[in-house]
N, C-alpha and C positions, 0 to 999 in steps of 0.2 A: 514782278505788274503791282507796284507798290500803291500807290494812288491812281491804279485805271481801273476800271471796269469796262464792261461788257453791257451791251442792251439788245436786245431780243427786237425783231419786229421784221418787217418786210423786207427784203434784202432791196436794195437800189440798183436799175441796173445803167452803166453808164455803156453805150454804143452795145456789143455783143459781151459783154463781161459782166456779171453781175458785181456787187462789193460788197463788202460789211459793213457795220456802224460800228466805230471803236470811241471811246466814251473817256475824256482825262480828265480829271476833276481841278479846276486852278482855285486861286481865290477869290477869285472872280464869279463864278461859276461852271457852266461845265462846257467844256469846248468837245467839239464834234471832228472827228478826223477821218474820211471815208479813205479806205484801202482797198486795193485790189483784192480778189477771190483766196490769190495765192498767197498774199499777205496774213489774211485771214485765218487760213487752212496751218499758214507755218505757227500762228498764234496755238492755235490749238494745239497742235502737235507739242509743243512747249508746255502748256500749261497741263496737261495729262501727262507727257512726262514727271512733269516736276512733281503734280499732287498725287499720281498713283505709279508712279515709277515705270509705267509700262508703255507701249509705242501708241502710235496711234493705230495702225492698223490692228493691234490686242485690245485696243480699246473698244473698237467697233465691233469685234468678234463677240467678246462679251455683252457689248450693248444689243447686239441681236438674237445673243442666249438667253436675256432677260433677267442677266445678273445685277442688273442696276434699277431693276423694276419697282422692289418694295425699298428702295431708299426715301429718307427725306433731308438726306445733307445736303445743304443749298448751296457748299460749291459744287458738286459731282451732278446734281441736277441741273448748274450752267453750262455745264460739258457737255451734258447728256442735250440740249437743249441749243448747241451749237454743232452738233454733229449734223445735221441737214445740209449745212453749209459748205461745210467739210466735205461730204461724201456729192457735194454737184460737181466739185471740183474735177 
């Protein structure tokens, strides 16, 4: 995800489907693209795999066991903050 980032906030509802918001930086500012929740889960799955080298299920187990409670790593905290959105799927 070279020039892309995540935005945390309230999930938006599209009918019965919740969507996450994905931000992409452009030369003119910030472009917001809404994605389906399943797409957001897949993005998190890929980020967890790329950054931590583990599966999303293993990430959730470690998260539940408190493995990441004392971290101050901003990249890891972004993954931790997105976990509730992936679990709701």
